[in-house]
Structures are given as structure tokens and as C-alpha cells.
N, C-alpha and C positions, 0 to 999 in steps of 0.2 A: 477701458478707460484707465488712464494712468493713475497710480496711487498718489493723492495729493501730498502725502508724506515724502515721496520720492521726487516730486516735481520741483525743480529748482526755482527759487524766487527770481524776480527781475534783478534784484540787487546781487544775488549770487551769480547770475549770468553776466551782469556788467563786470563784476569782479573778475570772473574768468576771462572775459574779453580784454580787460586791462592787462591780463597776463598773456595776451596774444593767442588765446584759444578761440579760433574761428568758429568752431562748432557752436559756441555760445551765441554768436551772431546769428547763425542759422536758426537756432531755437527761438530767439527773440523775433526774427523775421516771421517764422511760422506762427508765432503767438499773436502778432499784431498786424500782419500784412493786410488783413481784410479791413480793419478799422482805418488804417492809414490810407489805403486805396480808396475806400468809399468816401472818406472825408475829402480827399483831393479831388475825386471825380465830381462830387457835389459842388465844389467851389469852381473848378476850372471848366467843367462840362465837356471834357475831351478824354476818352479812355486812354489814348496813347500818352497824353501828357500826364494823366493820373498815374500811369504805370511808371513813367520817368520820375515823377515826384516820389513814388513809393521807393524806387531804387535809390534816389538821392537821399531820402530820409534815412535809410539804413546805412548808407555810406557815411552820413554824418554821425550816426550812432558809433560806427567803427572809428571814425577819425577823432571823435570827442569822448571816447569811452573813459579816458583818464580824467576828464573834467566832470563826468556825470556823478552826482551824489548818490551812492548806492543805498543810502538810508531813506531816500525819498522815492515816491512812486514814479515809475518811468512814463506812464501814460500821458500825464500833462506835458511832459517834455516832448514826447512824440507829436502830440497835437500842435504844440507851438511850432515845431520844426515844419510840420506839414502845412500849417497855415502860412508860415513865412515863405516857404517854397512856392506855395500857390499864389500868394501876393506878388512875389517876384515874377512869376510867369505872366500873370495878368497885367502887371505894370509894363511889361515889354510890348504890350499891344498885340499879343498873339491872337490868331483867329479863335473865336469862341463858338463852339458848336456842340452838338449832342445834348442830351437831356439830363435832368436831375432825377432820373428814375428812382434811385434809392430813397431820396427825400420824399418823392411823390408817393411811393409805396408806403412809407411810414405814415404820411399824413392822411392817406385814403384807405389804410388797411381795414378799418371796421366795415367798409362797404365791399371789400374784395369778394366775399363769398356770396353775395346776393345776385343771383342770375338775372333777375328782372331789372337790375340797375347797371348792367355791364355797359350799355351804350352811354348812359349818363356818366359812369365812372371814366370811360375813355375821354369823353369831352372835358370832364373836370380835370383829369390828369393833364391834358393838354393845356388847359387854362392855368392851372397851378404851376406847371413847368414854365410857361411863359412869364407868369407873374414873378416867380422867384428869380428867374434868369434876368428879369428887368430891374431887380433891386440893385442898389449900389453895392460894391464889393464888401464894404463894412457890414451892411445889413445882411447880405447873403451869407457871409462867414458866420455871423452870429446866429442866424436861423439854422444853418447847417449844424453848428456845434450844439445848439439847444434841442432841435427836433430830431436830427438824424442820429446824433451821438448821445442824446439824453443827458447832456451835462447840465449841472446847476449853473445859475447865474454867477455864483461865487467862483466856480471852477473856470468858467469862461473868462471872468475878469482876470484871474491869475494867468491863464494861458495867453491871453492877449495883452497882458500887462496894462490893464485899464481899470479905472475905478468902477465899482459895482454899479453906480448910478449911470455911467456911460453905457454899460451893457444893457441895463434896463431900458434906457432911452432908445438904443438901437433896436431892441426887440419891440418896443412900443411902436416906433416909427415904421419898422418892417411890417408889423401887423396892420397898421393903418394903411400903408402902401398896398399891401395885399388886398385889404378890404376895398380900397378904392378901385383897384384893377379888376377884382373878381366880383364885386357887387353882391348880388344875391347868392352867388355860389359860396359865399363865406358862411352860409348856414351850416356847412359841414364842420367848420373849425372847432366848435365846442365838443363835438364827439371825439375828435382825434387829437386835440392839442394837449391832452393830459393835464387839464386844469389851468392851462395858460389862456385866460381870457378875462 
């Protein structure tokens, strides 16, 4: 495991990138590719598109390195770019397929190890996947950022450039929509929603 004392900060890597040191971009890519990819995948529901969004996101890091504030955390900026690229792809009316497996894994994780509930879990995963996929894009993005990435409501508001109240409203209506679609299957939510109910 690398020594934290020797691991460059995001700000240091951006500063190096501003000096055209491409190795810094590679280090940032390795550090954040999983977060960016899984966020894009959960929104667009297509692995190939999520991979394209991942590449585009880091091309934007490279192209905009001189405008990135090295004194601020990079993660919110990456989430904002990922969400914007995902919105752009969805707004073009591209075919939407595949699943939200990462979100589903997070939402159903407490039941994962119970062998007697495997069949129930498979059915629930399918139902949850369909219900999340049927949410409006605004609600889906908010659910992905909140549940999949574990971001606070305040962080989501900053990333999406929205008032906190709007984020709370989207989460509330997303939860209500999920409840209406899943009906009695919603009994699992208090176990896995990490206090959000």
C-alpha cells in the first residue's frame, strides 16, 4: 500500500497536469475511474456508453485542467461532469438498456449472504432495477448520487447546482415512486437505505 505521505493530492496532480505532465492524468484516472464509471452506468444503463462517458470525463479533466481550482476537492467536479455527460447522452434519445446492478447491489446488500433468500433477492433485484429505471432522469440521477455514491443532500445540491430543497424533493418523490411501483417489496428499504426513510 502506498505511503499516504508520498501519495500526491488531487490538487498536486491537477497542478502537474496544468504543466502538461500527462502522468498526472493517468494517476487521476486510476484513482477515480471506478466512481465515474459506476455513476455513469447507473444513470445511462449501458456499459459501452458508461465507458465512453468515463473517457470523455477525463478528456474534460485534461482540457480544463487550467480552469480547475486546485484548492477545492476534485470529486464534486468529476460527479458534475459525469452527470452532465450522462444527461447529454440521455437527451439524445439513445437506446437505454442493461441494468442498474451496482445500485441494486448497494440497495440489497444486507440480504446478499442469506442463502434461503436468494430467489427472493433475484426477484427483488429485478423489481428494483425496473423501478429505478422507470424513474424520471432527474429522480434517477438523485437516487444514484445519494444511494450509489453515498453523497449527502448538500453535496448533491452543489454538484447539480440546485437548491437543497429541490434535491430533498426529488429524493422524496423518487422514494414515493419506488414505493408505488414496488408496493410490499418496499419493506426492505429501511434495512438498506442507511437512515433515509
